[in-house]
C-alpha positions as CSV (number, residue, x, y, z in Angstrom):
1,M,124.7,-176.9,193.8
2,E,121.6,-175.0,192.8
3,R,118.6,-177.1,191.9
4,L,118.0,-177.5,188.2
5,R,114.4,-177.1,187.0
6,V,113.4,-179.4,184.2
7,G,110.3,-179.8,182.0
8,I,108.9,-182.8,180.2
9,I,107.1,-182.5,176.9
10,G,105.0,-185.7,176.4
11,L,103.8,-187.8,179.3
12,G,103.1,-191.2,177.8
13,S,104.4,-194.3,179.5
14,W,108.1,-193.5,178.8
15,G,107.6,-189.8,179.6
16,E,106.4,-191.0,183.0
17,C,109.6,-193.0,183.4
18,H,111.5,-189.7,182.8
19,L,109.4,-188.1,185.5
20,E,110.2,-190.8,188.0
21,A,113.9,-190.7,187.2
22,Y,114.2,-187.0,187.4
23,R,112.4,-187.0,190.8
24,A,115.0,-189.4,192.1
25,L,117.8,-186.9,191.5
26,P,118.3,-184.7,194.6
27,F,119.5,-181.6,192.7
28,V,116.7,-181.6,190.2
29,E,113.1,-180.3,190.3
30,V,110.5,-181.3,187.7
31,A,109.0,-177.8,187.4
32,A,106.5,-178.5,184.6
33,V,105.0,-181.2,182.4
34,C,102.9,-180.8,179.2
35,D,100.6,-183.3,177.5
36,P,97.5,-182.7,175.4
37,R,95.6,-185.5,177.3
38,P,93.8,-184.2,180.5
39,E,94.1,-187.5,182.2
40,R,97.9,-187.5,181.9
41,R,98.1,-183.9,183.2
42,R,96.0,-185.0,186.2
43,L,98.4,-187.9,186.8
44,A,101.3,-185.5,186.9
45,E,99.6,-183.3,189.4
46,E,97.9,-185.9,191.7
47,K,100.4,-188.8,191.7
48,Y,103.7,-186.9,191.3
49,G,102.9,-183.4,192.7
50,V,104.2,-181.6,189.6
51,P,103.5,-177.9,190.4
52,S,102.6,-176.8,186.8
53,V,101.0,-178.7,184.0
54,Y,100.3,-177.5,180.5
55,E,98.4,-178.6,177.5
56,S,100.9,-177.3,174.9
57,A,104.7,-177.2,174.7
58,E,104.5,-173.5,173.8
59,E,103.1,-172.7,177.3
60,L,105.8,-174.7,179.1
61,L,108.6,-173.1,177.0
62,K,107.6,-169.6,178.1
63,R,109.0,-170.6,181.6
64,E,112.4,-168.8,182.0
65,D,113.3,-170.9,185.0
66,I,113.5,-174.2,183.2
67,G,117.0,-175.1,182.0
68,L,116.5,-178.6,180.5
69,V,113.6,-180.2,178.6
70,S,112.9,-183.8,177.8
71,V,111.1,-184.3,174.6
72,V,109.2,-187.6,174.9
73,T,106.5,-187.2,172.2
74,Y,105.7,-189.7,169.4
75,E,108.6,-190.7,167.3
76,K,107.7,-188.6,164.2
77,E,106.7,-185.6,166.3
78,H,110.1,-184.7,167.8
79,L,111.3,-181.9,165.5
80,P,108.9,-178.9,166.4
81,P,109.3,-179.1,170.2
82,V,113.0,-179.7,170.0
83,L,113.5,-176.6,167.8
84,A,111.2,-174.5,169.9
85,A,112.9,-175.5,173.1
86,L,116.4,-174.8,171.8
87,R,115.2,-171.4,170.5
88,A,113.7,-170.7,173.9
89,G,117.2,-171.1,175.4
90,K,116.7,-174.6,176.9
91,H,119.1,-177.6,176.7
92,V,117.2,-180.6,175.3
93,L,117.2,-184.3,175.6
94,V,115.2,-185.8,172.7
95,E,114.2,-189.4,173.0
96,K,115.2,-192.0,170.5
97,P,114.8,-192.1,167.6
98,V,115.8,-188.5,167.6
99,A,114.1,-188.3,164.2
100,T,112.9,-190.6,161.5
101,D,114.6,-188.6,158.8
102,A,118.3,-187.6,158.8
103,A,117.5,-184.1,157.5
104,E,115.5,-183.4,160.7
105,A,118.3,-184.7,162.9
106,R,120.8,-182.4,161.2
107,E,118.4,-179.4,161.6
108,M,118.2,-180.1,165.4
109,L,122.0,-180.1,165.6
110,E,122.4,-176.9,163.6
111,T,119.7,-175.2,165.7
112,A,121.5,-176.2,168.9
113,R,124.8,-174.8,167.7
114,K,123.1,-171.5,166.8
115,A,121.3,-171.3,170.1
116,G,124.4,-172.1,172.2
117,R,122.6,-175.0,173.9
118,F,123.1,-178.7,173.7
119,V,120.7,-181.3,172.2
120,A,121.4,-184.8,173.5
121,P,120.0,-188.1,172.1
122,G,118.1,-190.5,174.3
123,H,120.6,-193.3,173.7
124,L,120.6,-194.5,177.3
125,L,122.4,-197.8,176.7
126,R,125.7,-195.8,176.7
127,F,124.9,-195.5,180.4
128,D,124.1,-199.1,180.9
129,P,127.1,-200.7,182.9
130,K,127.4,-203.7,180.5
131,H,127.7,-201.6,177.4
132,A,129.8,-198.9,179.1
133,E,132.2,-201.6,180.3
134,A,132.4,-203.1,176.8
135,R,133.3,-199.6,175.5
136,R,135.9,-199.2,178.2
137,L,137.6,-202.4,177.3
138,I,137.6,-201.4,173.6
139,G,139.0,-198.0,174.5
140,N,141.7,-199.5,176.6
141,G,142.9,-201.6,173.7
142,E,142.1,-204.9,175.4
143,L,140.3,-206.3,172.4
144,G,142.9,-204.9,169.9
145,R,141.4,-203.8,166.6
146,V,137.7,-204.5,166.5
147,A,136.9,-206.8,163.7
148,S,133.2,-207.6,164.1
149,I,130.1,-206.7,166.1
150,Y,127.0,-208.8,166.5
151,M,123.9,-207.5,168.4
152,K,120.4,-209.0,168.7
153,R,117.5,-207.1,170.2
154,S,114.2,-208.9,170.6
155,R,111.0,-207.7,172.3
156,K,107.6,-209.1,173.2
157,N,105.3,-209.9,170.3
158,S,102.4,-208.0,171.8
159,L,104.5,-204.7,171.7
160,Y,104.5,-204.9,167.9
161,R,100.8,-203.8,167.8
162,T,101.8,-200.5,169.4
163,Y,105.2,-199.8,167.9
164,K,104.5,-200.9,164.3
165,R,103.6,-197.2,163.8
166,T,107.3,-196.7,163.3
167,H,109.7,-198.8,161.2
168,T,111.6,-201.3,163.2
169,V,114.9,-199.8,162.3
170,Y,114.0,-196.5,164.1
171,E,112.2,-198.2,167.0
172,L,114.5,-201.1,167.9
173,T,117.6,-201.2,165.7
174,I,118.5,-197.6,166.4
175,H,119.9,-198.6,169.8
176,D,122.3,-201.1,168.2
177,I,123.2,-198.7,165.4
178,D,124.3,-196.2,168.0
179,L,126.2,-198.8,170.0
180,A,128.0,-200.2,166.9
181,I,129.1,-196.6,165.9
182,W,130.3,-196.2,169.5
183,Y,132.2,-199.5,169.6
184,A,133.7,-199.2,166.1
185,G,134.8,-195.6,166.5
186,S,134.1,-195.1,162.8
187,R,131.4,-194.1,160.3
188,V,129.4,-196.6,158.3
189,S,130.1,-196.7,154.5
190,E,127.6,-199.3,153.3
191,V,124.6,-201.3,154.6
192,T,122.8,-204.4,153.4
193,A,119.4,-205.2,155.0
194,A,116.4,-207.5,154.7
195,G,113.2,-207.7,156.6
196,C,110.4,-210.2,157.2
197,F,106.9,-208.6,156.9
198,L,104.9,-211.3,158.5
199,S,101.6,-209.4,159.0
200,G,101.9,-207.3,155.8
201,D,102.4,-204.0,157.7
202,D,104.9,-201.4,156.7
203,S,107.2,-202.2,159.6
204,P,109.0,-205.6,159.6
205,E,108.6,-208.0,162.5
206,V,112.1,-209.2,161.8
207,L,115.0,-207.1,160.5
208,W,118.6,-208.0,159.7
209,A,121.3,-205.4,158.7
210,Q,124.9,-205.7,157.9
211,L,127.0,-202.6,158.4
212,R,130.5,-202.0,156.8
213,F,132.5,-199.3,158.5
214,E,135.1,-197.1,157.0
215,N,137.8,-198.6,159.3
216,G,137.0,-202.1,158.1
217,T,134.8,-203.2,161.1
218,L,131.8,-205.4,160.2
219,A,128.6,-205.3,162.2
220,V,125.5,-207.5,162.0
221,L,122.4,-206.3,163.7
222,H,119.3,-208.4,164.3
223,S,116.0,-206.8,165.6
224,N,112.7,-208.6,166.1
225,W,109.3,-208.4,167.8
226,M,109.1,-212.3,168.0
227,T,109.7,-213.1,171.7
228,H,106.4,-214.6,172.7
229,D,104.8,-213.0,175.7
230,A,104.4,-216.5,177.4
231,A,108.2,-216.7,177.5
232,G,108.2,-214.2,180.4
233,L,111.2,-212.2,179.1
234,T,111.1,-208.4,179.0
235,I,114.4,-208.0,177.3
236,N,115.9,-210.7,175.1
237,D,119.2,-209.2,173.8
238,Y,122.7,-210.4,173.1
239,T,126.0,-208.5,172.3
240,E,129.3,-209.8,171.0
241,V,132.3,-207.7,170.0
242,I,135.3,-209.6,168.4
243,G,138.7,-208.1,168.4
244,E,142.1,-209.2,167.2
245,L,143.2,-209.9,170.8
246,A,140.0,-210.8,172.7
247,T,136.2,-211.0,172.5
248,V,133.7,-209.3,174.8
249,Q,130.1,-210.7,175.1
250,F,127.1,-210.7,177.3
251,D,123.5,-212.0,177.3
252,A,121.1,-209.4,178.6
253,A,118.2,-211.9,178.7
254,A,119.8,-213.6,181.7
255,S,120.5,-210.4,183.6
256,G,116.9,-209.7,184.8
257,V,115.4,-211.0,188.1
258,Q,113.2,-214.0,187.2
259,L,110.1,-214.9,189.3
260,L,109.2,-218.6,188.6
261,G,105.6,-219.2,189.8
262,T,102.4,-221.0,189.1
263,A,101.7,-218.5,186.2
264,G,105.1,-219.3,184.6
265,R,108.1,-217.0,184.4
266,E,108.1,-213.3,184.9
267,T,111.3,-211.3,184.4
268,T,112.0,-207.8,185.9
269,D,114.7,-205.9,184.0
270,L,116.7,-203.6,186.3
271,S,119.1,-202.2,183.6
272,V,117.0,-199.6,181.9
273,H,114.4,-198.2,184.4
274,H,112.8,-199.7,187.4
275,N,111.0,-198.3,190.4
276,Q,112.0,-200.4,193.3
277,G,109.3,-199.4,195.8
278,G,110.3,-195.7,195.5
279,R,114.0,-196.3,194.7
280,V,114.6,-195.7,191.1
281,V,117.4,-197.6,189.3
282,G,118.7,-198.0,185.8
283,A,120.4,-196.4,182.8
284,L,117.7,-193.8,182.3
285,K,118.4,-192.3,185.7
286,E,122.2,-192.4,185.1
287,Q,121.7,-190.6,181.7
288,L,119.5,-187.9,183.2
289,A,121.9,-187.3,186.1
290,Y,124.8,-186.9,183.6
291,L,122.8,-184.5,181.4
292,C,121.5,-182.4,184.3
293,E,125.1,-182.1,185.6
294,C,126.2,-181.0,182.1
295,A,123.4,-178.4,182.0
296,Q,124.3,-177.0,185.4
297,L,128.0,-176.8,184.7
298,G,127.7,-175.6,181.1
299,R,129.5,-178.6,179.6
300,E,128.8,-180.3,176.3
301,P,127.7,-183.9,176.9
302,S,130.5,-185.9,175.3
303,V,129.2,-189.3,176.3
304,A,126.0,-188.8,174.4
305,S,127.1,-187.5,171.0
306,F,124.4,-185.9,168.8
307,E,126.8,-186.1,165.9
308,D,126.8,-189.9,166.3
309,A,123.0,-189.7,166.6
310,V,122.7,-187.8,163.3
311,H,124.9,-190.5,161.6
312,G,122.8,-193.2,163.2
313,I,119.7,-191.8,161.5
314,E,121.6,-191.7,158.2
315,V,122.4,-195.4,158.7
316,A,118.8,-196.2,159.7
317,D,117.5,-194.4,156.6
318,A,119.9,-196.5,154.5
319,I,118.8,-199.7,156.2
320,A,115.2,-199.0,155.5
321,E,116.0,-198.2,151.9
322,S,118.2,-201.4,151.5
323,A,115.4,-203.6,152.9
324,R,112.9,-202.0,150.5
325,L,115.1,-202.2,147.4
326,G,116.8,-205.5,148.1
327,R,120.3,-204.3,147.5
328,P,123.2,-202.6,149.3
329,V,123.1,-198.9,149.9
330,R,126.1,-196.6,150.2
331,I,126.3,-193.8,152.7
332,G,128.1,-190.5,152.2
333,G,129.1,-190.7,148.6
């Protein structure tokens, strides 16, 4: 199989994770990276040996040898590089949230269709073995009809200072919106949401949302930035799906490797992305391997549905509106 050349637009901390994960794939070459910050470009060159670094996306997208691009810019800055990459003939992976406005997500999808290229959402939890197994059990009918879904997603309190730049529904809850859509196999018709704005910022530290699906499934999603750093937990999540015949559940907080020492507890999560002394593991690597294979073989990535991602942003918009107005919000008429 010929090596696929990829490019990365945006080399923040998560963009660097993309770089590590791509480098772990034997049939992939990171041909170029772009970032406006000179220190991040130097990092790509000196630490990772990336052969070409650019200040702007426009320079990178002139490269005809690049077949797939990761867009890992700030949350509200995804649209211009995604559209430019698609129009330049590249397949695109755009990190979550794909957009913070449903109209922008729909424009990405329409542009991809016109360009004859795929755009895939960075919903990597579909490649996490726990969530993928839950979906397999649902798909096999072992739960029967899915009646309700409950998901909690909690992150360290200190991270709020960075990520309050984006409403919690787009930063945290979007993962669970996507998983709920995947598990329910249906579209959301109505949401009711409420948030706790403890510091007075525009993004709530605590957010609750109830989703009613067209097929009758009910989901309750709870997102917060309230796990104290001293607790030593990187990920503090829980999932439960109740069906007519069975229930599937798992606690992600207990799945990490815990180091109990004189400084307290420190937990290393292995499910999303971890560099184990040069060996990269986690759902990000699995997602990138799948998308690179799709790009090489000319296949549409069915596991990571951008149609679902567009609906997810429609749901997120409705959740933000419901929390602001204090009443239910209907979706799609």
